[in-house]
N, C-alpha and C positions, 0 to 999 in steps of 0.2 A: 625610421622615418622621416616622408620630404615634406618641407613645407610648399605652403601655396600662396604668392604675393601676387598681387594687381601689381601689375606693373603700364607705365607709359611713355611710350616712341615724342619722344620732344621733336628730334630734329636726327637731318646724315648731312653730316660735315663726313663729305668723301665716303672710303669703303665703309666707314661705321655712325652705329646709330645712336645718341645720348639716350638714355632709361631712364627713367625715377621706379622710384617704390617705398612701400614707406620706410623705408629706411636704406633711403638713397634720394635725396632731392635734390630740385633743378639746380640748387648750388654745384654739389657736390656727382652727379648722374654716372653713370654702371654709362661704362663705351665696350657694346658689343659691335662685332663685328654686321652686314648689312647681308652682305651672303646666309651667314648663318639663322638669320630671320626669318628671310625667303624661305630658306629650308625648313625651317620647322615649325614655323607657320602659314605657307601657301599662300603667303599675302606676295603682290607686287610688289618692289622698291616701288615703286610708286604710291603707295597704299599705305605705306609705312609710319609716314610722319603724321601725329596728331593718334594711331591708332590704343588701342586698350589689350592688352596682353595678359596673360596667367605667367608667373616665375616659378617655375619651380625649384627650389632649393635643396639640392645635393645636400648630404649627411657630414661635408666636408664644409657646407656652410656657404659651397659658392652655388651661381645661378648654374645649376644645371642645362635646361632648356626652356624655351619660352612656346607659348600654344596660346590659340585666339583668343577671347573673354568670351 
């Protein structure tokens, strides 16, 4: 069964977004390709910084996908 976490896009750095979750704060954010977030959430690149999302964690513990909150 997958876990759902609140996630926030802190900022975009080139082609990557820095994401915080309850397990990774601003001192050690998860880095995710911007293209992946655009594809999975339907948000435009310009809308990502500051966006609140839902991160779905797969059985392997990795962030499997992102959804709009």
